[in-house]
Structure formats: C-alpha cells, structure tokens
Backbone as a chain_set.jsonl record, in Angstrom:
{"seq": "MAAVIGGNIFGMAQRILFKTVPGGDWRKFTGTSNNNPSAGGGARDLRYNGFNDFELVASALFPTKLIRRTRGGAPKLIDAYQGSLKHTFGPSLSDEAFFENPTDVRGAEWRFTKVSGKSPIALAVPQAGPSDTDILVLVQENAGELVPVFTTLNTMPPGPIATFIAQVCSAPRKSRSDATAAGFLDLVAGWNDHN", "coords": {"N": [[0.844, -1.186, 0.0], [0.346, 2.313, 0.417], [3.175, 4.415, 1.209], [2.921, 5.707, 3.642], [0.38, 5.547, 5.994], [-2.477, 6.761, 7.637], [-2.541, 8.444, 10.913], [-0.195, 11.126, 11.482], [0.17, 11.922, 8.508], [1.93, 13.424, 6.956], [4.289, 13.626, 8.313], [7.013, 15.405, 9.751], [7.03, 17.646, 7.943], [9.086, 19.702, 5.914], [9.185, 20.597, 3.342], [7.078, 20.088, 0.512], [6.212, 18.331, -2.469], [3.631, 17.924, -4.626], [1.384, 15.948, -6.655], [-1.463, 15.372, -8.619], [-2.866, 12.17, -9.364], [-3.461, 10.673, -12.221], [-4.998, 8.026, -14.223], [-3.051, 7.192, -16.144], [-0.638, 7.684, -14.829], [-0.765, 5.832, -12.715], [-0.376, 3.509, -14.184], [2.258, 3.916, -14.92], [3.515, 3.579, -12.456], [3.244, 0.835, -12.044], [4.671, -0.177, -14.102], [3.444, -0.693, -16.53], [2.84, 1.204, -18.375], [3.749, 1.574, -21.001], [2.218, -0.127, -22.444], [-0.063, 1.088, -23.411], [0.303, 3.718, -24.839], [-1.215, 5.762, -26.046], [-3.13, 6.445, -24.249], [-2.108, 8.045, -22.3], [0.117, 6.806, -21.362], [3.384, 5.71, -21.884], [6.727, 6.799, -21.2], [8.197, 5.842, -18.054], [8.178, 7.927, -16.158], [7.324, 10.462, -13.821], [5.783, 13.426, -14.758], [6.393, 16.908, -14.637], [5.218, 19.999, -15.342], [4.66, 23.468, -16.269], [5.322, 24.958, -14.06], [6.646, 27.954, -12.524], [9.417, 27.951, -12.035], [10.794, 25.159, -12.097], [13.307, 24.107, -11.75], [14.334, 25.413, -9.522], [12.663, 24.31, -7.594], [13.412, 21.548, -7.778], [16.108, 21.74, -6.984], [15.788, 22.556, -4.38], [14.944, 20.277, -3.195], [16.716, 18.104, -3.772], [20.285, 17.466, -3.972], [22.54, 18.739, -6.538], [23.674, 16.865, -9.349], [25.925, 16.012, -11.875], [25.067, 14.542, -14.928], [25.256, 12.444, -17.846], [23.595, 13.05, -20.799], [21.819, 12.915, -23.927], [21.515, 15.787, -25.787], [20.323, 18.036, -28.164], [21.192, 16.29, -30.107], [23.709, 15.42, -29.377], [25.981, 13.978, -26.948], [25.902, 15.342, -23.683], [26.927, 16.901, -20.602], [24.663, 17.389, -18.067], [22.814, 19.155, -15.541], [21.339, 17.296, -12.995], [19.151, 16.222, -10.382], [19.727, 14.535, -7.533], [18.738, 12.263, -5.019], [17.431, 10.57, -2.13], [14.718, 8.318, -2.061], [12.814, 7.56, 0.417], [11.361, 4.714, 2.096], [9.594, 5.057, 4.173], [8.87, 7.318, 6.926], [11.434, 8.222, 9.322], [14.11, 5.943, 10.315], [14.726, 3.987, 7.527], [14.519, 1.821, 4.626], [15.692, 2.886, 1.379], [15.408, 4.174, -1.963], [17.36, 5.142, -4.804], [16.834, 8.327, -6.264], [15.857, 10.6, -8.871], [15.458, 13.882, -10.181], [15.117, 15.063, -13.372], [16.038, 17.399, -15.941], [14.144, 18.943, -18.672], [13.763, 17.081, -21.768], [14.893, 17.254, -25.231], [12.674, 16.734, -26.82], [10.419, 17.08, -25.16], [10.254, 19.888, -24.088], [9.28, 21.386, -21.905], [8.862, 19.788, -19.756], [9.779, 18.657, -16.712], [11.15, 15.785, -15.043], [10.46, 13.16, -12.756], [12.2, 10.441, -12.354], [11.847, 7.055, -13.628], [9.774, 5.706, -12.06], [8.554, 3.22, -11.708], [10.47, 1.573, -10.707], [10.797, 2.25, -8.083], [10.353, 1.191, -4.967], [8.485, 2.075, -2.79], [6.651, 3.496, -4.268], [5.88, 1.904, -6.44], [4.332, -0.064, -5.257], [1.961, 1.078, -4.475], [-1.607, 1.678, -4.509], [-4.627, 2.873, -6.119], [-6.734, 5.09, -4.214], [-8.842, 6.831, -4.22], [-12.33, 7.455, -4.2], [-15.541, 7.885, -5.834], [-15.933, 11.228, -7.031], [-13.566, 12.154, -5.91], [-9.975, 12.606, -5.692], [-6.915, 11.052, -6.384], [-3.79, 11.645, -4.798], [-0.322, 12.138, -4.901], [2.085, 12.865, -2.607], [5.229, 14.086, -2.211], [7.237, 14.163, 0.448], [9.475, 16.122, 2.281], [11.504, 15.799, 5.009], [14.135, 15.854, 5.767], [17.136, 17.14, 4.31], [17.727, 16.237, 0.947], [16.231, 13.918, 1.016], [13.208, 12.227, 0.345], [9.868, 11.251, 1.148], [7.349, 9.254, -0.113], [3.903, 9.886, -0.015], [0.743, 8.667, -0.274], [-2.477, 9.845, -0.749], [-5.805, 11.197, -0.686], [-7.651, 13.878, -2.168], [-9.929, 14.48, -0.651], [-9.502, 13.213, 1.792], [-7.277, 14.066, 3.183], [-5.562, 15.114, 6.166], [-6.563, 18.084, 7.996], [-4.883, 21.26, 7.612], [-1.955, 23.305, 6.763], [-0.757, 22.073, 4.528], [-2.767, 20.491, 3.329], [-4.57, 22.561, 2.762], [-3.094, 24.111, 0.898], [-2.76, 22.2, -1.195], [-5.446, 21.733, -1.917], [-6.158, 24.32, -2.813], [-4.46, 24.631, -5.057], [-5.37, 22.514, -6.641], [-7.927, 23.416, -7.268], [-7.449, 25.717, -8.682], [-7.101, 27.451, -11.865], [-5.155, 25.871, -14.411], [-1.848, 26.859, -15.382], [-1.056, 26.358, -17.935], [-2.568, 25.08, -20.868], [-1.842, 22.49, -21.402], [-1.466, 21.274, -19.009], [-2.898, 18.882, -17.514], [-3.076, 17.671, -15.057], [-2.991, 18.607, -11.623], [-0.272, 20.108, -9.887], [2.088, 20.953, -7.366], [4.395, 22.861, -5.308], [5.413, 23.357, -2.003], [7.132, 25.198, 0.325], [7.521, 24.953, 3.57], [9.24, 26.064, 5.367], [10.709, 28.255, 4.27], [8.591, 29.59, 3.204], [7.71, 29.914, 0.539], [6.108, 29.107, -2.603], [5.185, 27.21, -5.528], [3.405, 26.356, -8.47], [1.676, 24.495, -11.062]], "CA": [[0.0, 0.0, 0.0], [1.071, 3.583, 0.433], [4.327, 4.473, 2.093], [2.472, 6.166, 4.954], [-1.072, 5.477, 6.101], [-3.01, 7.139, 8.932], [-1.718, 9.279, 11.79], [0.299, 12.356, 10.87], [0.656, 11.342, 7.249], [2.972, 14.243, 6.345], [5.458, 13.664, 9.178], [7.474, 16.743, 10.134], [7.362, 18.159, 6.603], [9.673, 21.018, 5.679], [8.798, 20.93, 1.972], [6.334, 19.024, -0.176], [5.902, 18.426, -3.891], [2.516, 17.011, -4.842], [0.856, 15.796, -8.001], [-2.622, 14.491, -8.722], [-2.441, 10.925, -10.006], [-4.442, 10.124, -13.161], [-4.814, 6.613, -14.563], [-1.788, 6.958, -16.849], [0.459, 7.635, -13.852], [-0.822, 4.546, -12.008], [0.257, 2.508, -15.055], [3.7, 4.128, -14.823], [3.983, 2.996, -11.199], [3.284, -0.626, -12.147], [5.511, -0.562, -15.236], [2.627, -1.124, -17.668], [2.419, 2.386, -19.128], [4.071, 1.466, -22.425], [1.23, -0.982, -23.092], [-1.131, 1.896, -23.987], [0.795, 5.09, -24.824], [-2.204, 6.75, -26.493], [-3.998, 6.775, -23.116], [-1.341, 8.725, -21.26], [1.204, 5.944, -20.898], [4.692, 6.197, -22.293], [7.862, 6.617, -20.304], [7.828, 5.604, -16.653], [8.591, 9.101, -15.389], [6.282, 11.432, -13.495], [6.097, 14.664, -15.466], [6.022, 18.156, -13.971], [5.387, 21.168, -16.196], [3.808, 24.596, -15.934], [5.833, 25.695, -12.902], [7.436, 29.136, -12.868], [10.837, 27.594, -12.016], [10.894, 23.846, -11.478], [14.699, 23.847, -11.355], [14.442, 25.884, -8.143], [11.996, 23.285, -6.801], [14.264, 20.35, -7.753], [17.323, 22.012, -6.213], [15.412, 22.646, -2.964], [14.678, 18.932, -2.7], [17.855, 17.194, -3.936], [21.532, 18.085, -4.441], [22.856, 18.663, -7.97], [24.633, 15.874, -9.822], [26.094, 16.041, -13.325], [24.863, 13.266, -15.606], [25.412, 12.537, -19.296], [22.381, 12.823, -21.576], [21.877, 13.453, -25.285], [20.754, 17.015, -25.996], [20.703, 18.594, -29.452], [21.809, 15.242, -30.898], [25.07, 15.101, -28.922], [26.063, 13.765, -25.5], [26.284, 16.517, -22.9], [26.739, 16.835, -19.163], [23.584, 18.273, -17.635], [22.478, 19.085, -14.12], [20.176, 16.552, -12.521], [19.021, 16.388, -8.937], [19.696, 13.168, -7.026], [18.596, 12.082, -3.583], [16.884, 9.284, -1.694], [13.286, 8.157, -1.871], [12.696, 6.655, 1.561], [10.147, 3.901, 2.09], [8.707, 5.633, 5.187], [9.553, 8.272, 7.783], [12.357, 7.627, 10.28], [15.07, 5.043, 9.676], [14.047, 3.072, 6.6], [15.153, 1.57, 3.344], [15.444, 3.956, 0.415], [15.806, 3.974, -3.35], [17.933, 6.33, -5.437], [15.804, 9.062, -6.99], [16.352, 11.704, -9.689], [14.694, 14.815, -11.001], [15.915, 15.437, -14.541], [15.482, 18.53, -16.677], [13.417, 18.525, -19.874], [14.441, 16.563, -22.95], [14.683, 18.057, -26.436], [11.337, 16.47, -27.348], [9.43, 17.642, -24.241], [11.052, 20.979, -23.559], [8.725, 22.038, -20.714], [8.534, 18.789, -18.746], [10.741, 18.061, -15.785], [10.755, 14.389, -14.811], [10.88, 12.344, -11.627], [12.448, 9.342, -13.288], [11.767, 5.603, -13.424], [8.994, 5.474, -10.844], [8.176, 1.812, -11.524], [11.551, 0.918, -9.979], [10.861, 2.79, -6.726], [9.484, 0.292, -4.201], [7.326, 2.631, -2.097], [5.684, 4.008, -5.241], [5.399, 0.809, -7.283], [3.392, -0.901, -4.519], [0.762, 1.838, -4.119], [-2.833, 1.428, -5.279], [-5.546, 4.0, -6.025], [-7.567, 5.157, -3.013], [-9.95, 7.778, -4.395], [-13.636, 6.989, -4.626], [-16.214, 8.848, -6.709], [-15.814, 12.653, -6.68], [-12.333, 12.381, -5.161], [-8.788, 12.584, -6.543], [-5.69, 10.525, -5.778], [-2.701, 12.61, -4.696], [0.987, 11.699, -4.43], [2.813, 13.959, -1.962], [6.618, 13.785, -1.867], [7.461, 14.935, 1.67], [10.869, 16.24, 2.718], [11.805, 16.162, 6.394], [15.582, 16.075, 5.819], [17.71, 17.498, 3.01], [18.108, 15.153, 0.05], [15.395, 12.742, 1.216], [11.765, 12.389, 0.181], [9.012, 10.121, 1.481], [6.098, 9.345, -0.86], [2.674, 9.694, 0.751], [-0.444, 8.618, -1.12], [-3.683, 10.246, -0.046], [-6.775, 11.73, -1.641], [-8.004, 15.277, -1.927], [-10.974, 14.579, 0.369], [-9.182, 12.515, 3.041], [-6.084, 14.619, 3.834], [-5.836, 15.789, 7.433], [-6.548, 19.533, 7.828], [-3.637, 21.945, 7.902], [-1.466, 24.112, 5.653], [-0.469, 21.259, 3.334], [-4.057, 20.181, 2.706], [-5.123, 23.816, 2.233], [-2.347, 24.438, -0.314], [-3.084, 21.237, -2.255], [-6.821, 21.997, -2.358], [-6.159, 25.563, -3.584], [-3.837, 24.394, -6.363], [-6.249, 21.637, -7.419], [-9.096, 24.154, -7.746], [-7.025, 26.87, -9.488], [-6.87, 27.149, -13.279], [-3.783, 25.512, -14.756], [-1.143, 27.932, -16.091], [-0.92, 25.963, -19.327], [-3.642, 24.163, -21.264], [-1.338, 21.122, -21.451], [-1.364, 20.748, -17.651], [-4.155, 18.242, -17.16], [-3.055, 17.321, -13.647], [-2.491, 19.659, -10.727], [0.979, 19.817, -9.19], [2.563, 22.14, -6.672], [5.497, 22.781, -4.351], [5.239, 24.233, -0.855], [8.245, 25.225, 1.277], [6.937, 25.378, 4.837], [10.275, 26.761, 6.126], [10.983, 29.548, 3.641], [7.32, 30.244, 2.938], [7.383, 30.15, -0.873], [5.485, 27.985, -3.292], [5.062, 27.284, -6.969], [2.505, 25.321, -8.965], [1.418, 24.586, -12.505]], "C": [[0.879, 1.236, 0.0], [2.229, 3.527, 1.409], [3.91, 4.853, 3.504], [0.948, 6.143, 4.96], [-1.465, 5.907, 7.504], [-2.079, 8.031, 9.736], [-1.356, 10.596, 11.13], [0.951, 11.977, 9.543], [1.768, 12.151, 6.602], [4.208, 14.378, 7.225], [5.749, 15.076, 9.661], [7.941, 17.463, 8.868], [7.989, 19.543, 6.665], [9.283, 21.525, 4.295], [7.983, 19.771, 1.422], [6.239, 19.358, -1.663], [4.777, 17.436, -4.119], [2.116, 17.001, -6.305], [-0.407, 14.96, -7.905], [-2.219, 13.305, -9.588], [-3.546, 10.399, -10.913], [-4.111, 8.66, -13.481], [-3.501, 6.308, -15.253], [-0.606, 6.883, -15.904], [0.425, 6.342, -13.056], [-0.189, 3.451, -12.853], [1.763, 2.683, -15.093], [4.253, 3.471, -13.568], [4.148, 1.485, -11.316], [4.123, -1.106, -13.329], [4.737, -1.029, -16.436], [2.241, 0.033, -18.573], [2.708, 2.268, -20.612], [3.08, 0.585, -23.171], [0.146, -0.176, -23.798], [-0.713, 3.368, -24.02], [-0.227, 6.128, -25.259], [-3.136, 7.175, -25.361], [-3.21, 7.391, -21.97], [-0.22, 7.885, -20.699], [2.545, 6.518, -21.285], [5.725, 5.963, -21.228], [7.409, 6.527, -18.852], [8.375, 6.696, -15.743], [7.348, 9.909, -15.03], [6.696, 12.757, -14.095], [5.558, 15.859, -14.69], [6.272, 19.297, -14.949], [4.45, 22.273, -15.737], [4.235, 25.362, -14.697], [6.569, 26.944, -13.371], [8.91, 28.793, -12.96], [11.0, 26.243, -11.334], [12.333, 23.511, -11.094], [14.935, 24.305, -9.918], [13.782, 24.888, -7.184], [12.899, 22.064, -6.655], [15.496, 20.565, -6.885], [17.024, 22.199, -4.726], [15.23, 21.26, -2.354], [15.911, 18.033, -2.707], [19.098, 17.964, -4.343], [21.744, 17.864, -5.942], [23.87, 17.565, -8.237], [24.726, 16.007, -11.332], [25.89, 14.639, -13.883], [24.985, 13.497, -17.111], [24.097, 12.147, -19.965], [22.592, 13.395, -22.97], [20.963, 14.662, -25.371], [21.238, 17.627, -27.302], [21.45, 17.589, -30.31], [23.212, 14.841, -30.459], [25.077, 14.851, -27.421], [26.554, 15.021, -24.788], [26.16, 16.199, -21.427], [25.672, 17.846, -18.788], [23.416, 18.15, -16.122], [21.243, 18.208, -13.938], [20.186, 16.706, -11.009], [18.76, 15.011, -8.337], [19.581, 13.156, -5.507], [18.053, 10.703, -3.291], [15.375, 9.361, -1.607], [13.119, 7.101, -0.783], [11.369, 5.907, 1.509], [9.127, 4.403, 3.106], [9.503, 6.646, 6.001], [10.425, 7.531, 8.802], [13.362, 6.753, 9.563], [14.33, 4.063, 8.773], [14.925, 2.805, 5.398], [14.874, 2.753, 2.431], [15.915, 3.515, -0.962], [16.438, 5.264, -3.853], [16.848, 7.005, -6.273], [16.419, 10.256, -7.706], [15.209, 12.585, -10.172], [15.615, 15.201, -12.15], [15.208, 16.545, -15.305], [14.865, 18.059, -17.989], [14.324, 17.99, -20.975], [14.217, 17.517, -24.12], [13.244, 17.918, -26.946], [10.256, 17.107, -26.488], [10.096, 18.757, -23.44], [10.524, 21.666, -22.32], [8.563, 21.077, -19.545], [9.752, 18.313, -17.968], [10.224, 16.676, -15.423], [11.302, 13.867, -13.486], [10.982, 10.951, -12.21], [12.211, 7.946, -12.712], [10.997, 5.208, -12.171], [8.601, 4.018, -10.646], [9.255, 1.044, -10.773], [11.691, 1.401, -8.548], [9.858, 2.037, -5.857], [8.308, 0.97, -3.533], [6.282, 3.238, -3.026], [5.06, 2.859, -6.023], [4.351, -0.054, -6.587], [2.081, -0.202, -4.188], [-0.407, 1.467, -5.024], [-3.756, 2.641, -5.142], [-6.427, 3.911, -4.784], [-8.833, 5.978, -3.224], [-11.226, 7.072, -4.843], [-14.252, 8.006, -5.574], [-16.086, 10.274, -6.159], [-14.614, 12.947, -5.793], [-11.167, 12.235, -6.128], [-7.614, 12.011, -5.772], [-4.583, 11.569, -5.858], [-1.443, 11.877, -4.24], [1.694, 12.93, -3.876], [4.212, 13.449, -1.636], [6.992, 14.725, -0.729], [8.942, 14.934, 2.02], [10.91, 16.67, 4.18], [13.273, 16.555, 6.52], [16.105, 16.324, 4.411], [18.087, 16.243, 2.229], [17.282, 13.889, 0.183], [13.923, 13.097, 1.03], [11.067, 11.111, 0.601], [7.731, 10.271, 0.674], [4.899, 9.031, 0.033], [1.517, 9.723, -0.244], [-1.652, 8.94, -0.259], [-4.703, 10.639, -1.11], [-7.129, 13.155, -1.229], [-8.99, 15.401, -0.763], [-10.618, 13.94, 1.709], [-7.913, 13.026, 3.718], [-6.456, 15.223, 5.176], [-5.775, 17.306, 7.242], [-5.197, 20.119, 8.209], [-3.133, 22.67, 6.671], [-1.174, 23.31, 4.385], [-1.763, 20.949, 2.602], [-4.682, 21.427, 2.086], [-4.437, 24.189, 0.931], [-2.724, 23.507, -1.463], [-4.489, 21.5, -2.791], [-6.889, 23.267, -3.205], [-5.569, 25.358, -4.972], [-4.752, 23.533, -7.228], [-7.458, 22.384, -7.979], [-8.736, 25.351, -8.62], [-6.92, 26.477, -10.959], [-5.406, 26.805, -13.503], [-3.151, 26.667, -15.538], [-0.999, 27.639, -17.577], [-2.049, 24.997, -19.66], [-3.172, 22.722, -21.271], [-1.235, 20.49, -20.066], [-2.703, 20.157, -17.224], [-4.22, 17.916, -15.679], [-2.493, 18.478, -12.837], [-1.211, 19.188, -10.059], [1.454, 21.096, -8.522], [3.662, 21.817, -5.676], [5.235, 23.787, -3.246], [6.437, 24.08, 0.062], [7.7, 25.802, 2.571], [7.936, 26.13, 5.701], [10.474, 28.166, 5.575], [9.718, 30.306, 3.273], [7.035, 30.555, 1.483], [6.784, 28.897, -1.484], [5.461, 28.255, -4.778], [4.096, 26.173, -7.37], [2.27, 25.527, -10.439], [0.072, 25.212, -12.787]], "O": [[2.046, 1.174, -0.388], [2.258, 2.698, 2.319], [4.495, 4.362, 4.469], [0.306, 6.657, 4.043], [-0.849, 5.464, 8.474], [-0.97, 8.339, 9.301], [-2.116, 11.121, 10.316], [2.158, 11.74, 9.483], [2.495, 11.614, 5.765], [5.095, 15.171, 6.911], [4.831, 15.846, 9.944], [9.107, 17.838, 8.749], [7.506, 20.436, 7.361], [9.076, 22.722, 4.094], [8.172, 18.62, 1.815], [6.192, 20.525, -2.05], [4.93, 16.246, -3.844], [2.451, 17.898, -7.077], [-0.435, 13.955, -7.196], [-1.34, 13.42, -10.442], [-4.475, 9.748, -10.435], [-3.08, 8.135, -13.06], [-2.89, 5.273, -14.984], [0.327, 6.115, -16.135], [1.482, 5.795, -12.743], [0.464, 2.556, -12.316], [2.488, 1.705, -15.28], [5.33, 2.875, -13.598], [5.083, 0.915, -10.754], [4.271, -2.311, -13.534], [5.301, -1.703, -17.299], [1.397, -0.133, -19.454], [1.961, 2.823, -21.418], [3.094, 0.549, -24.401], [-0.507, -0.698, -24.701], [-1.299, 4.188, -23.314], [-0.109, 7.289, -24.867], [-3.857, 8.163, -25.497], [-3.597, 7.273, -20.808], [0.341, 8.223, -19.656], [2.814, 7.693, -21.038], [5.61, 5.027, -20.436], [6.369, 7.068, -18.476], [8.958, 6.419, -14.695], [6.427, 10.029, -15.837], [7.848, 13.169, -13.953], [4.445, 15.839, -14.164], [7.413, 19.537, -15.343], [3.558, 22.047, -14.919], [3.573, 26.328, -14.317], [7.063, 26.985, -14.498], [9.599, 29.278, -13.858], [11.304, 26.176, -10.143], [12.55, 22.703, -10.192], [15.663, 23.648, -9.174], [14.289, 24.653, -6.087], [13.131, 21.593, -5.541], [15.888, 19.673, -6.132], [17.914, 22.02, -3.895], [15.348, 21.09, -1.141], [16.134, 17.281, -1.758], [18.993, 19.006, -4.991], [21.202, 16.929, -6.531], [24.802, 17.357, -7.46], [23.699, 16.106, -12.004], [26.462, 13.671, -13.382], [24.832, 14.623, -17.585], [23.559, 11.065, -19.732], [23.445, 14.259, -23.17], [19.775, 14.572, -25.064], [22.445, 17.726, -27.525], [22.258, 17.978, -31.153], [23.842, 14.004, -31.105], [24.278, 15.438, -26.691], [27.496, 15.676, -25.232], [25.38, 15.329, -21.038], [25.763, 19.02, -19.147], [23.828, 17.163, -15.513], [20.241, 18.363, -14.636], [21.126, 17.257, -10.435], [17.724, 14.396, -8.588], [20.236, 13.93, -4.809], [18.192, 9.781, -4.095], [14.82, 10.353, -1.134], [13.263, 5.905, -1.033], [10.385, 6.396, 0.955], [7.926, 4.201, 2.927], [10.702, 6.808, 5.775], [10.184, 6.363, 9.106], [13.466, 6.804, 8.338], [13.406, 3.384, 9.22], [15.937, 3.472, 5.181], [13.947, 3.528, 2.667], [16.722, 2.595, -1.095], [16.097, 6.352, -3.388], [16.039, 6.332, -6.912], [17.379, 10.855, -7.221], [14.136, 12.098, -10.526], [16.754, 15.616, -11.932], [13.98, 16.636, -15.327], [15.042, 16.904, -18.377], [15.483, 18.385, -21.101], [13.446, 18.471, -24.014], [12.666, 18.883, -27.446], [9.273, 17.624, -27.019], [10.448, 18.585, -22.273], [11.243, 22.465, -21.72], [8.169, 21.493, -18.456], [10.636, 17.65, -18.51], [9.023, 16.414, -15.484], [12.459, 14.104, -13.141], [9.964, 10.337, -12.529], [12.349, 7.697, -11.514], [11.503, 4.469, -11.326], [8.336, 3.611, -9.515], [8.982, -0.036, -10.25], [12.626, 0.994, -7.858], [8.649, 2.225, -5.995], [7.187, 0.485, -3.689], [5.146, 3.469, -2.612], [3.85, 2.841, -6.245], [3.557, -0.713, -7.259], [1.169, -0.84, -3.663], [-0.222, 1.005, -6.15], [-3.675, 3.365, -4.15], [-6.817, 2.826, -4.354], [-9.798, 5.827, -2.475], [-11.212, 6.219, -5.73], [-13.558, 8.896, -6.064], [-16.128, 10.481, -4.946], [-14.644, 13.893, -5.006], [-11.352, 11.788, -7.261], [-7.341, 12.425, -4.645], [-4.453, 12.284, -6.852], [-1.492, 11.085, -3.299], [1.88, 13.919, -4.585], [4.367, 12.493, -0.876], [7.057, 15.94, -0.917], [9.584, 13.884, 2.053], [10.428, 17.741, 4.547], [13.62, 17.464, 7.274], [15.578, 15.782, 3.439], [18.683, 15.312, 2.77], [17.586, 12.884, -0.46], [13.457, 14.135, 1.5], [11.604, 10.016, 0.433], [7.079, 11.312, 0.758], [4.891, 8.028, 0.747], [1.342, 10.701, -0.97], [-1.829, 8.378, 0.822], [-4.476, 10.431, -2.301], [-6.924, 13.563, -0.086], [-8.89, 16.338, 0.03], [-11.36, 14.107, 2.677], [-7.506, 12.469, 4.737], [-7.541, 15.786, 5.322], [-5.007, 17.779, 6.405], [-4.464, 19.553, 9.02], [-3.8, 22.662, 5.636], [-1.333, 23.829, 3.28], [-1.847, 21.124, 1.386], [-5.261, 21.356, 1.002], [-5.103, 24.546, -0.04], [-2.98, 23.965, -2.577], [-4.695, 21.489, -4.005], [-7.599, 23.297, -4.211], [-6.115, 25.854, -5.958], [-4.897, 23.793, -8.422], [-7.962, 22.031, -9.046], [-9.618, 25.945, -9.238], [-6.679, 25.312, -11.275], [-4.521, 27.376, -12.864], [-3.843, 27.372, -16.273], [-0.841, 28.555, -18.385], [-2.441, 24.186, -18.822], [-3.991, 21.809, -21.159], [-0.949, 19.298, -19.953], [-3.539, 20.849, -16.642], [-5.306, 17.886, -15.1], [-1.636, 19.228, -13.304], [-1.078, 18.016, -9.706], [1.251, 22.192, -9.045], [3.839, 20.672, -5.258], [4.878, 24.935, -3.514], [6.736, 22.98, 0.526], [7.444, 27.002, 2.66], [7.54, 26.774, 6.673], [10.417, 29.148, 6.317], [9.755, 31.517, 3.053], [6.181, 31.397, 1.206], [6.928, 27.79, -0.964], [5.686, 29.378, -5.229], [3.99, 25.161, -6.678], [2.605, 26.568, -11.006], [-0.306, 25.366, -13.949]]}, "num_chains": 1, "name": "protein.A"}
C-alpha cells in the first residue's frame, strides 16, 4: 500500500511536492504504461510542467549531480538532482531518486524518473472513490530525502499542506497542457510554486 497510512501522514514536513495521479500515472507505477501510450502511458517518469521555475523546486529537494544525456543530438553533461526516496519516515530503506530537466522532445517537462523501480511508489494502489482525486505527496523532512505519501483530496488531514493542495487543485492551470495539478510548498521559507 502507500508508504504512509493514517496518523500524521505528512510527518514533520519542511517541503512538499505534490501531483494528482491520473490513470496513466498509475500505469507508470506498475511498469505497464508502455502498453497503452495513447492513453497517457509512455515513459515511466512522473512529469512536472507549468511551474514558474521547477529547477528551483528540484534544487530545494535534492543536491545537484552532473549526468550525461543526449541534448541537441550530442552527449552533454547536464544538471540533474539526485537524492533518496525513503520507504517511510524515520530510519528506513530507500531507493535512489532523480529529477531530470526537460528533454529536447518535451522541452517544458521536468521528470521524476523511473517510478516503476521505486518500491514505495510501485506498490501503491488508487484510493480515491467517486468525486475524489488521488494525490501523491513527496514529503521532505531532511535534506536530500523524500518520502512518498499517497492520499486523496478529500481525506487529507486539515492543515497548511491540505489547504495548499486543495487551492492548487481548484485553481486554473497555467498551461492548457497541464491536465493534472501539481505544486510545491516550502513550509520553512514560505514560498510555493505550482502549474
């Protein structure tokens, strides 16, 4: 099931990055997204676009690491952001995690890569009933570490995180291509960004 269930589901959050989870993303989690690319499948990366500055978001969550990728038809060193995706709060197992900048083909989409290989994400199942929305919240308590929390729009505990997520979900998207709501909230510095 989800990495965190019940209780204080957001731990001692300093920052959060959330995204609503449509059917195509659930297929990415299970590694079956390539079976039906016309229905929102495709690569097994969570996509984030429409933010004012997603690089600032990525750098607030994970340290920078240079990686080699093809850009403009040639191999180049680019900045990526690497950290740990913990299985739960406190001492726990973790998986390596990356945010990578946009490719040449999808120039506006930042990616949280290879989610089907991340144990605490790959094991999650939808929770939302009718008139509700599944939400994935990546919670940061400590620098360079995120904990995935699956919840729904209607079942989050009250507080500033739930208020922010609800406001972003009800706001118009900044781009027509942003079908899903996504947002970043820094509870320490007091700034936020969303699509």
